[in-house]
NUKE-534807 format. One record per residue (C-alpha): residue in one letter; x, y, z. Coordinates in nm, 4 decimals. Example, Ala and Ser with C-alpha at 12.3 -4.5 7.8 and 13.67 -1.06 7.14 Angstrom:
BEGIN
+------+----------+----------+----------+
| code |        x |        y |        z |
+------+----------+----------+----------+
|    a |   1.2300 |  -0.4500 |   0.7800 |
|    s |   1.3670 |  -0.1060 |   0.7140 |
+------+----------+----------+----------+
//
This chain:
BEGIN
+------+----------+----------+----------+
| code |        x |        y |        z |
+------+----------+----------+----------+
|    x |  -1.2380 |  -1.8406 |   0.5701 |
|    x |  -1.1372 |  -1.7169 |   0.8260 |
|    x |  -1.1629 |  -1.3241 |   0.8786 |
|    x |  -1.0475 |  -1.3210 |   1.2015 |
|    x |  -0.6623 |  -1.3301 |   1.1249 |
|    x |  -0.6829 |  -1.0231 |   0.9540 |
|    x |  -0.8228 |  -0.8270 |   1.2817 |
|    x |  -0.6315 |  -0.7198 |   1.5567 |
|    x |  -0.5757 |  -0.9390 |   1.8961 |
|    x |  -0.8778 |  -0.8752 |   2.1109 |
|    x |  -1.1024 |  -0.7680 |   1.8612 |
|    x |  -1.1522 |  -1.0530 |   1.6893 |
|    x |  -1.3806 |  -1.0838 |   1.3813 |
|    x |  -1.6342 |  -1.3750 |   1.2436 |
|    x |  -1.5694 |  -1.6587 |   1.0683 |
|    x |  -1.6742 |  -1.6885 |   0.7679 |
|    x |  -1.7404 |  -1.8770 |   0.4198 |
|    x |  -1.8406 |  -1.7563 |   0.0972 |
|    x |  -2.1976 |  -1.8913 |   0.0125 |
|    x |  -2.2315 |  -1.6279 |  -0.3121 |
|    x |  -2.1745 |  -1.5991 |  -0.6217 |
|    x |  -2.1155 |  -1.2075 |  -0.7207 |
|    x |  -2.3166 |  -0.9521 |  -0.9357 |
|    x |  -2.1684 |  -0.9373 |  -1.2517 |
|    x |  -1.9763 |  -0.6348 |  -1.2144 |
|    x |  -2.0195 |  -0.5595 |  -1.5990 |
|    x |  -2.4406 |  -0.5374 |  -1.5206 |
|    x |  -2.3558 |  -0.3150 |  -1.1647 |
|    x |  -2.1800 |  -0.0801 |  -1.4694 |
|    x |  -2.4369 |  -0.0388 |  -1.7141 |
|    x |  -2.7244 |   0.0317 |  -1.4705 |
|    x |  -2.4873 |   0.2677 |  -1.2554 |
|    x |  -2.3849 |   0.4586 |  -1.5296 |
|    x |  -2.7714 |   0.4572 |  -1.7176 |
|    x |  -3.0226 |   0.7808 |  -1.6542 |
|    x |  -3.1789 |   1.0230 |  -1.8865 |
|    x |  -3.5192 |   1.0120 |  -2.0488 |
|    x |  -3.2503 |   0.8915 |  -2.3775 |
|    x |  -3.1371 |   0.5703 |  -2.1538 |
|    x |  -3.4800 |   0.5067 |  -2.0221 |
|    x |  -3.6336 |   0.4652 |  -2.4095 |
|    x |  -3.4188 |   0.1586 |  -2.4620 |
|    x |  -3.5799 |  -0.1143 |  -2.3731 |
|    x |  -3.5085 |  -0.5188 |  -2.3204 |
|    x |  -3.6168 |  -0.7775 |  -2.4930 |
|    x |  -3.9380 |  -0.8260 |  -2.3173 |
|    x |  -4.0345 |  -0.4482 |  -2.3266 |
|    x |  -3.9255 |  -0.3046 |  -2.0214 |
|    x |  -3.7050 |  -0.0149 |  -2.0058 |
|    x |  -3.3355 |  -0.1322 |  -1.9247 |
|    x |  -3.2694 |   0.1423 |  -1.6791 |
|    x |  -3.6475 |   0.0559 |  -1.4949 |
|    x |  -3.4976 |  -0.3051 |  -1.5062 |
|    x |  -3.1351 |  -0.2118 |  -1.3521 |
|    x |  -3.3314 |  -0.0465 |  -1.0631 |
|    x |  -3.5135 |  -0.2884 |  -0.9774 |
|    x |  -3.2899 |  -0.6194 |  -1.0199 |
|    x |  -2.9958 |  -0.5425 |  -0.9167 |
|    x |  -3.0854 |  -0.4150 |  -0.5984 |
|    x |  -3.2901 |  -0.6537 |  -0.4934 |
|    x |  -3.0123 |  -0.9097 |  -0.6267 |
|    x |  -2.7700 |  -0.7594 |  -0.4143 |
|    x |  -3.0147 |  -0.7789 |  -0.1053 |
|    x |  -3.0847 |  -1.1643 |  -0.1538 |
|    x |  -2.6959 |  -1.1937 |  -0.2275 |
|    x |  -2.6383 |  -1.0678 |   0.1341 |
|    x |  -2.9081 |  -1.2501 |   0.2690 |
|    x |  -2.8067 |  -1.5809 |   0.1530 |
|    x |  -2.4304 |  -1.4795 |   0.2840 |
|    x |  -2.5635 |  -1.3649 |   0.6489 |
|    x |  -2.7802 |  -1.7570 |   0.6497 |
|    x |  -2.4904 |  -1.9347 |   0.6170 |
|    x |  -2.2747 |  -1.7362 |   0.8644 |
|    x |  -2.2801 |  -1.8241 |   1.2273 |
|    x |  -2.5284 |  -1.6285 |   1.4656 |
|    x |  -2.2300 |  -1.4800 |   1.6212 |
|    x |  -2.1048 |  -1.3712 |   1.3375 |
|    x |  -2.4216 |  -1.1878 |   1.2339 |
|    x |  -2.4255 |  -0.8159 |   1.3828 |
|    x |  -2.0701 |  -0.7710 |   1.2599 |
|    x |  -2.1696 |  -0.8609 |   0.8836 |
|    x |  -2.4489 |  -0.6443 |   0.9174 |
|    x |  -2.3188 |  -0.3783 |   1.0402 |
|    x |  -2.0191 |  -0.4289 |   0.7704 |
|    x |  -2.3206 |  -0.4671 |   0.4511 |
|    x |  -2.4617 |  -0.1129 |   0.5808 |
|    x |  -2.1122 |   0.0467 |   0.5763 |
|    x |  -2.0809 |  -0.1093 |   0.2260 |
|    x |  -2.4377 |  -0.0113 |   0.1090 |
|    x |  -2.3100 |   0.4221 |   0.2496 |
|    x |  -2.0070 |   0.3187 |   0.0418 |
|    x |  -2.2056 |   0.2355 |  -0.2511 |
|    x |  -2.4476 |   0.5364 |  -0.2460 |
|    x |  -2.0816 |   0.7494 |  -0.2327 |
|    x |  -1.9271 |   0.5774 |  -0.4895 |
|    x |  -2.2463 |   0.6790 |  -0.6944 |
|    x |  -2.3281 |   1.0317 |  -0.6184 |
|    x |  -1.9247 |   1.1438 |  -0.6201 |
|    x |  -1.7485 |   0.8255 |  -0.6906 |
|    x |  -1.6248 |   0.8303 |  -0.3701 |
|    x |  -1.5669 |   0.4338 |  -0.2584 |
|    x |  -1.3137 |   0.3636 |  -0.0395 |
|    x |  -1.3526 |   0.7382 |   0.1866 |
|    x |  -1.6088 |   0.5644 |   0.3459 |
|    x |  -1.5679 |   0.2061 |   0.3186 |
|    x |  -1.2513 |   0.1853 |   0.4787 |
|    x |  -1.2949 |   0.4439 |   0.7898 |
|    x |  -1.6514 |   0.2376 |   0.8390 |
|    x |  -1.5031 |  -0.1134 |   0.9024 |
|    x |  -1.1767 |   0.0606 |   1.0708 |
|    x |  -1.4799 |   0.1436 |   1.3458 |
|    x |  -1.5808 |  -0.2068 |   1.3497 |
|    x |  -1.2241 |  -0.3181 |   1.4357 |
|    x |  -1.1350 |  -0.4083 |   1.0685 |
|    x |  -0.7077 |  -0.4224 |   1.0473 |
|    x |  -0.6142 |  -0.1082 |   0.8257 |
|    x |  -0.3980 |  -0.4002 |   0.6212 |
|    x |  -0.7276 |  -0.6135 |   0.5134 |
|    x |  -0.9570 |  -0.2927 |   0.4802 |
|    x |  -0.7355 |  -0.1190 |   0.2426 |
|    x |  -0.6791 |  -0.3929 |   0.0137 |
|    x |  -1.0259 |  -0.4979 |   0.0164 |
|    x |  -1.1255 |  -0.1194 |  -0.0959 |
|    x |  -0.8907 |  -0.1475 |  -0.3742 |
|    x |  -0.9770 |  -0.5099 |  -0.5086 |
|    x |  -1.3443 |  -0.3887 |  -0.4951 |
|    x |  -1.1978 |  -0.1406 |  -0.7062 |
|    x |  -1.0964 |  -0.3380 |  -0.9705 |
|    x |  -1.3825 |  -0.5087 |  -0.9529 |
|    x |  -1.6181 |  -0.1542 |  -1.0439 |
|    x |  -1.3381 |   0.0938 |  -1.1865 |
|    x |  -1.3089 |  -0.0761 |  -1.5549 |
|    x |  -1.5827 |  -0.0070 |  -1.7274 |
|    x |  -1.6515 |   0.3256 |  -1.6393 |
|    x |  -1.3408 |   0.3780 |  -1.7587 |
|    x |  -1.4065 |   0.2452 |  -2.0328 |
|    x |  -1.7343 |   0.4913 |  -2.0963 |
|    x |  -1.4624 |   0.7584 |  -2.0075 |
|    x |  -1.2459 |   0.6217 |  -2.3144 |
|    x |  -1.5436 |   0.6112 |  -2.5339 |
|    x |  -1.5949 |   1.0067 |  -2.5116 |
|    x |  -1.2262 |   1.0690 |  -2.6146 |
|    x |  -1.1671 |   1.1692 |  -2.2806 |
|    x |  -0.8469 |   0.9300 |  -2.1365 |
|    x |  -0.5353 |   1.1389 |  -2.2932 |
|    x |  -0.3155 |   0.8361 |  -2.3658 |
|    x |  -0.0246 |   1.1535 |  -2.2635 |
|    x |  -0.1866 |   1.1893 |  -1.9492 |
|    x |  -0.2853 |   0.7908 |  -1.8652 |
|    x |   0.1008 |   0.7177 |  -1.8847 |
|    x |   0.2781 |   0.8559 |  -1.6626 |
|    x |   0.0323 |   0.8598 |  -1.4012 |
|    x |  -0.0131 |   0.4835 |  -1.4595 |
|    x |   0.3500 |   0.4532 |  -1.4426 |
|    x |   0.3934 |   0.7256 |  -1.1350 |
|    x |   0.0310 |   0.5501 |  -0.9458 |
|    x |   0.1479 |   0.2008 |  -0.9472 |
|    x |   0.4676 |   0.2446 |  -0.8308 |
|    x |   0.3387 |   0.4564 |  -0.5588 |
|    x |   0.0882 |   0.2358 |  -0.4726 |
|    x |   0.3036 |  -0.0575 |  -0.4402 |
|    x |   0.5323 |   0.1540 |  -0.1690 |
|    x |   0.2701 |   0.2425 |   0.0240 |
|    x |   0.1380 |  -0.1112 |   0.0505 |
|    x |   0.4754 |  -0.2134 |   0.1655 |
|    x |   0.5343 |   0.0780 |   0.4223 |
|    x |   0.1712 |  -0.0486 |   0.5133 |
|    x |   0.2505 |  -0.3910 |   0.5437 |
|    x |   0.5150 |  -0.3408 |   0.7430 |
|    x |   0.4065 |  -0.0856 |   1.0366 |
|    x |   0.2267 |  -0.1552 |   1.3296 |
|    x |  -0.1850 |  -0.2137 |   1.2795 |
|    x |  -0.2242 |   0.0832 |   1.5227 |
|    x |   0.0064 |   0.3222 |   1.3151 |
|    x |  -0.0908 |   0.2257 |   1.0346 |
|    x |  -0.4991 |   0.2623 |   1.1398 |
|    x |  -0.4309 |   0.6315 |   1.2456 |
|    x |  -0.1919 |   0.6572 |   0.9194 |
|    x |  -0.5349 |   0.5854 |   0.7128 |
|    x |  -0.8123 |   0.7797 |   0.9147 |
|    x |  -0.5426 |   1.0754 |   0.8946 |
|    x |  -0.5144 |   0.9987 |   0.5138 |
|    x |  -0.8986 |   0.9728 |   0.4632 |
|    x |  -0.9613 |   1.2877 |   0.6501 |
|    x |  -0.7172 |   1.5113 |   0.4216 |
|    x |  -0.8785 |   1.3581 |   0.1797 |
|    x |  -1.2693 |   1.4646 |   0.2841 |
|    x |  -1.1015 |   1.7990 |   0.3627 |
|    x |  -0.9715 |   1.7893 |   0.0191 |
|    x |  -1.3750 |   1.7492 |  -0.1350 |
|    x |  -1.4945 |   2.0164 |   0.0237 |
|    x |  -1.2600 |   2.2557 |  -0.0616 |
|    x |  -1.2669 |   2.1816 |  -0.4422 |
|    x |  -1.6622 |   2.2204 |  -0.4431 |
|    x |  -1.5942 |   2.5148 |  -0.2603 |
|    x |  -1.3357 |   2.6302 |  -0.5307 |
|    x |  -1.5462 |   2.4511 |  -0.8145 |
|    x |  -1.2324 |   2.3280 |  -0.9790 |
|    x |  -1.4048 |   2.0480 |  -1.1580 |
|    x |  -1.5941 |   2.2916 |  -1.3509 |
|    x |  -1.5232 |   2.4947 |  -1.6851 |
|    x |  -1.2541 |   2.4186 |  -1.9771 |
|    x |  -0.8865 |   2.4808 |  -1.9795 |
|    x |  -0.7656 |   2.6797 |  -2.2445 |
|    x |  -0.4524 |   2.5707 |  -2.3045 |
|    x |  -0.3915 |   2.2033 |  -2.1484 |
|    x |  -0.0394 |   2.1446 |  -2.0510 |
|    x |   0.1113 |   1.8453 |  -2.0448 |
|    x |   0.4010 |   1.7221 |  -1.8515 |
|    x |   0.5479 |   1.3905 |  -1.8103 |
|    x |   0.7286 |   1.3857 |  -1.5162 |
|    x |   0.4526 |   1.6259 |  -1.3436 |
|    x |   0.2207 |   1.4162 |  -1.3859 |
|    x |   0.4291 |   1.0944 |  -1.2783 |
|    x |   0.4989 |   1.2540 |  -0.9775 |
|    x |   0.1560 |   1.3402 |  -0.9193 |
|    x |   0.0740 |   0.9217 |  -0.9495 |
|    x |   0.3351 |   0.8510 |  -0.7805 |
|    x |   0.1876 |   1.0504 |  -0.4386 |
|    x |  -0.2075 |   0.9620 |  -0.5346 |
|    x |  -0.0463 |   0.5883 |  -0.5500 |
|    x |   0.0901 |   0.6012 |  -0.2314 |
|    x |  -0.1707 |   0.7649 |  -0.0347 |
|    x |  -0.4191 |   0.5379 |  -0.2423 |
|    x |  -0.2151 |   0.2701 |  -0.0849 |
|    x |  -0.1737 |   0.3533 |   0.2160 |
|    x |  -0.5544 |   0.3949 |   0.2838 |
|    x |  -0.7505 |   0.2406 |  -0.0077 |
|    x |  -0.8582 |   0.5928 |  -0.0860 |
|    x |  -0.7448 |   0.8956 |  -0.2072 |
|    x |  -0.6770 |   0.8402 |  -0.5206 |
|    x |  -0.9465 |   1.0302 |  -0.7360 |
|    x |  -0.9632 |   1.3213 |  -0.4954 |
|    x |  -0.5875 |   1.4022 |  -0.4678 |
|    x |  -0.5114 |   1.3110 |  -0.8016 |
|    x |  -0.7782 |   1.4611 |  -1.0169 |
|    x |  -0.7057 |   1.7723 |  -0.7468 |
|    x |  -0.3930 |   1.8088 |  -0.8717 |
|    x |  -0.4257 |   1.7469 |  -1.2418 |
|    x |  -0.6216 |   1.9820 |  -1.2918 |
|    x |  -0.4112 |   2.2084 |  -1.0848 |
|    x |  -0.1760 |   2.1258 |  -1.3240 |
|    x |  -0.3950 |   2.2808 |  -1.6022 |
|    x |  -0.5199 |   1.9551 |  -1.6777 |
|    x |  -0.9019 |   2.0038 |  -1.8497 |
|    x |  -1.1356 |   1.7810 |  -1.5560 |
|    x |  -1.3012 |   1.5541 |  -1.8159 |
|    x |  -0.9498 |   1.4462 |  -1.9039 |
|    x |  -0.8101 |   1.4223 |  -1.5746 |
|    x |  -1.1171 |   1.2490 |  -1.4703 |
|    x |  -1.0935 |   1.0012 |  -1.7492 |
|    x |  -0.7597 |   0.9515 |  -1.7298 |
|    x |  -0.7551 |   0.9542 |  -1.3322 |
|    x |  -1.0252 |   0.6313 |  -1.3946 |
|    x |  -0.7757 |   0.4277 |  -1.5836 |
|    x |  -0.4709 |   0.4947 |  -1.4146 |
|    x |  -0.6774 |   0.3852 |  -1.0901 |
|    x |  -0.7101 |   0.0908 |  -1.2543 |
|    x |  -0.3116 |  -0.0112 |  -1.2532 |
|    x |  -0.2900 |   0.2099 |  -0.9099 |
|    x |  -0.5078 |  -0.0872 |  -0.6793 |
|    x |  -0.3726 |  -0.3921 |  -0.9156 |
|    x |  -0.0236 |  -0.3175 |  -0.8103 |
|    x |  -0.1844 |  -0.2700 |  -0.4406 |
|    x |  -0.2999 |  -0.5467 |  -0.4307 |
|    x |  -0.0211 |  -0.7151 |  -0.5418 |
|    x |   0.1968 |  -0.5680 |  -0.2740 |
|    x |  -0.0327 |  -0.6577 |  -0.0453 |
|    x |  -0.0482 |  -1.0018 |  -0.1251 |
|    x |   0.3875 |  -1.0263 |  -0.1787 |
|    x |   0.4489 |  -0.8501 |   0.1672 |
|    x |   0.1377 |  -1.1115 |   0.3400 |
|    x |   0.3298 |  -1.4093 |   0.2101 |
|    x |   0.7030 |  -1.2968 |   0.2859 |
|    x |   0.5703 |  -1.2054 |   0.6394 |
|    x |   0.3171 |  -1.4204 |   0.7007 |
|    x |   0.1758 |  -1.1270 |   0.8815 |
|    x |  -0.1485 |  -1.0054 |   0.8210 |
|    x |  -0.3459 |  -1.2517 |   0.5460 |
|    x |  -0.5388 |  -1.0828 |   0.3038 |
|    x |  -0.8754 |  -1.2453 |   0.3656 |
|    x |  -1.1291 |  -1.2098 |   0.1107 |
|    x |  -1.4508 |  -1.3825 |   0.3577 |
|    x |  -1.5532 |  -1.0114 |   0.3443 |
|    x |  -1.5929 |  -0.9097 |   0.0234 |
|    x |  -1.9124 |  -1.1421 |  -0.1115 |
|    x |  -2.1339 |  -0.9501 |   0.1506 |
|    x |  -1.9089 |  -0.5880 |   0.0552 |
|    x |  -1.9339 |  -0.6281 |  -0.2829 |
|    x |  -2.3418 |  -0.7199 |  -0.2975 |
|    x |  -2.4318 |  -0.4329 |  -0.0664 |
|    x |  -2.2248 |  -0.1936 |  -0.2682 |
|    x |  -2.4036 |  -0.3009 |  -0.5710 |
|    x |  -2.7750 |  -0.2931 |  -0.3937 |
|    x |  -2.7184 |   0.0662 |  -0.3329 |
|    x |  -2.4904 |   0.1895 |  -0.6074 |
|    x |  -2.8070 |   0.2515 |  -0.8574 |
|    x |  -3.0382 |   0.3871 |  -0.5659 |
|    x |  -2.7514 |   0.6665 |  -0.5867 |
|    x |  -2.7751 |   0.8059 |  -0.8674 |
|    x |  -3.1940 |   0.8668 |  -0.7789 |
|    x |  -3.0039 |   1.0197 |  -0.4723 |
|    x |  -2.7798 |   1.2638 |  -0.6041 |
|    x |  -3.0840 |   1.3739 |  -0.8917 |
|    x |  -3.3027 |   1.4793 |  -0.5712 |
|    x |  -3.0415 |   1.6294 |  -0.3627 |
|    x |  -2.7800 |   1.7470 |  -0.6456 |
|    x |  -2.4160 |   1.6624 |  -0.6665 |
|    x |  -2.3037 |   1.9416 |  -0.4608 |
|    x |  -2.5428 |   1.8772 |  -0.1593 |
|    x |  -2.4326 |   1.5118 |  -0.1606 |
|    x |  -2.0258 |   1.5466 |  -0.1902 |
|    x |  -2.0499 |   1.7390 |   0.0932 |
|    x |  -2.2462 |   1.5247 |   0.2715 |
|    x |  -1.9951 |   1.2355 |   0.1945 |
|    x |  -1.6895 |   1.4325 |   0.2537 |
|    x |  -1.8486 |   1.5144 |   0.6083 |
|    x |  -1.9059 |   1.1444 |   0.6769 |
|    x |  -1.6306 |   1.0564 |   0.5878 |
|    x |  -1.4139 |   1.2228 |   0.7683 |
|    x |  -1.6736 |   1.1807 |   1.1058 |
|    x |  -1.6132 |   0.8277 |   1.0570 |
|    x |  -1.2597 |   0.8695 |   1.0318 |
|    x |  -1.2041 |   1.0962 |   1.3156 |
|    x |  -1.2478 |   0.8493 |   1.6038 |
|    x |  -0.9629 |   0.6458 |   1.5440 |
|    x |  -0.7319 |   0.9018 |   1.4104 |
|    x |  -0.7673 |   1.0254 |   1.7457 |
|    x |  -0.8309 |   0.7532 |   1.9993 |
|    x |  -0.6541 |   0.4695 |   1.7627 |
+------+----------+----------+----------+
//
């Protein structure tokens, strides 16, 4: 399967074929959510704590898949693939520290010369694999509210579809700068949010206005459909500013993200089929997913050492730094 057809002319990517199986997303999500003494006390049938087993096996499994994939790739393509895996590893660390994935993955891939109309849907597909289990956890905790989720899903799905079709119809050079601009804006939103502490505390009187929430979903979905990033920082921030309790905003937005990402992926696929333009290639999906998986459990330990505030600031600054060269020079 060729990835080169999804890259701009003159910056041809590798020709790769899928030779490895994916790690199961259910195991990934369970490991990514492990933490604390209570979980460490749970043991597998062999007497080994589940958290310890996951912390060892998932990174090793992810790295093993990457190694097998690289061994089957042409030698000339391996430097590119190693760089892409490195970006995925950083994105995986970011996902388990502050929940930002596409904000690192997409600008990193753009720097490697990947067409933004390929990078964005790849990010969205990976979110479809990982996000559902996190959303299930929030549902069990009672953080998903139907009155918030339904209009958010409707608005997000419409916005994401529109964003994907818009991105597919715009020249690659223009959309690359637009994607970089979205990433930079999202990075600054995260920094401002940290300074204001917007996601802490409880809203005394939660106000749910379906039309307003649908508009928030439409805005965040359009930005995510274009860039493959921004749903969380934009959507959650706007929901909390609309007097939605933070835990309800985060939980409901995770469910909304699933439908948003699915709608955007369908939009990219339909426009690629209709226009015979950029082909939606899945050749990079295996190494990107494996690299992300390898880093997600260690990411939980990184945030425990650095603290969520410092980790969030570092990730936001990194995403801005990765996107600025594309924004300035294209």
